[in-house]
C-alpha positions in Angstrom: -6.4 3.3 -12.4 -4.7 3.0 -9.0 -1.8 5.2 -9.9 -4.1 7.8 -11.5 -5.9 8.1 -8.1 -2.6 8.2 -6.2 -1.2 10.9 -8.5 -4.1 13.2 -7.6 -2.0 13.8 -4.5 0.6 16.4 -5.5 3.2 15.0 -3.1 3.0 11.5 -4.6 2.9 12.9 -8.1 6.2 14.7 -7.5 7.9 11.8 -5.8 11.1 10.5 -7.3 9.8 6.9 -7.5 6.3 5.3 -7.3 7.1 1.6 -7.5 4.5 -1.1 -7.4 4.1 -4.8 -7.5 1.0 -7.0 -7.7 -0.1 -10.6 -7.8 -3.6 -11.5 -9.2 -5.2 -14.9 -9.1 -8.0 -15.4 -11.6 -9.9 -18.7 -11.4 -8.6 -21.3 -13.8 -5.6 -19.2 -14.8 -2.0 -18.9 -13.6 -1.1 -16.2 -11.1 -0.5 -12.9 -12.9 2.4 -11.0 -11.4 4.0 -7.7 -12.4 6.2 -5.1 -10.9 7.3 -1.6 -12.0 10.5 0.1 -10.7 9.7 3.6 -11.9 13.4 4.3 -12.3 14.4 2.6 -9.0 16.3 -0.2 -10.6 15.2 -3.6 -9.1 12.9 -1.9 -6.5 9.8 -3.5 -8.0 11.6 -6.9 -8.0 12.2 -6.6 -4.3 8.5 -5.8 -3.7 7.3 -8.6 -5.8 9.6 -11.0 -3.9 7.9 -10.0 -0.6 4.5 -10.7 -2.1 5.7 -14.1 -3.4 7.3 -15.3 -0.2 4.2 -14.3 1.8 2.0 -16.0 -0.8 -0.1 -12.9 -1.2 -2.7 -13.0 -3.9 -5.0 -10.3 -5.3 -2.8 -7.7 -3.9 -1.1 -4.5 -5.2 1.5 -2.7 -3.1 2.8 0.8 -4.0 5.9 2.3 -2.4 6.6 5.9 -2.9 10.2 7.2 -2.4 11.6 10.7 -2.5 15.3 11.3 -3.1 16.5 13.3 -0.2 20.1 14.1 -1.4 21.8 11.2 0.3 22.7 8.1 -1.7 21.4 5.1 0.2 23.1 2.5 -2.0 21.9 -1.1 -1.4 20.2 -0.1 1.9 17.4 1.4 -0.1 16.2 -2.1 -1.0 16.0 -3.0 2.7 13.8 0.0 3.2 11.6 -0.9 0.2 11.2 -4.5 1.4 10.6 -3.3 5.0 7.7 -1.0 3.9 6.1 -3.9 2.0 6.5 -6.3 4.9 5.2 -3.8 7.4 2.1 -3.1 5.3 1.4 -6.9 4.9 1.9 -7.5 8.6 -0.4 -4.6 9.4 -3.0 -6.1 7.1 -2.6 -9.6 8.4 -2.9 -8.4 12.0 -6.0 -6.5 11.2 -7.8 -9.5 9.7 -6.4 -12.8 11.0 -8.3 -14.6 8.3 -7.0 -17.1 5.8 -8.6 -18.2 2.5 -7.1 -20.8 0.2 -4.3 -22.0 2.5 -1.9 -19.2 3.6 -3.2 -16.5 1.3 -4.9 -13.6 3.1 -8.4 -12.4 2.3 -8.3 -8.8 1.2 -10.9 -6.1 2.1 -11.9 -3.1 0.0 -9.2 -0.6 -0.4 -11.0 2.2 1.5 -11.3 0.0 4.5 -7.6 -1.0 4.4 -6.4 2.6 3.9 -8.6 3.8 6.7 -7.1 1.2 9.1 -3.6 2.1 8.0 -4.3 5.8 8.6 -5.7 5.1 12.1 -2.9 2.7 13.0 -0.2 5.1 12.1 -2.1 8.3 12.9 -1.6 9.6 9.3 -3.4 12.0 7.1 -4.0 10.9 3.5 -1.1 13.0 2.3 1.3 11.1 4.6 0.3 7.6 3.5 3.0 6.3 1.2 2.8 2.5 1.5 -0.4 1.0 0.3 -2.1 -2.5 0.0 -4.9 -3.0 -2.4 
């Protein structure tokens, strides 16, 4: 459902990679984690790692990457992780609330996306790192 909405944006639809990772905590169940590389081998693993070390729950992060003709090598993983970390920091700074220990309380996606757009002065078509 999330990717279907994102893919309505032609720029995102035509991206080289739309990687994502999520961690969901349902009451009485173990944390459900998943990641998708979308062809960027190990990219989703790096994103999931960022969510794990920050103890983020009920979160999905999507990172969109376009190949620009230059091979980044292992540096691409630093960029992927940095986007995840920056989005989580932006979110944490906007809320400063904690629920269940160090896990952050999430707000509806529209509110978060609106704050990100304002913070970075972006239009919807420029927003490529998301937190849900």
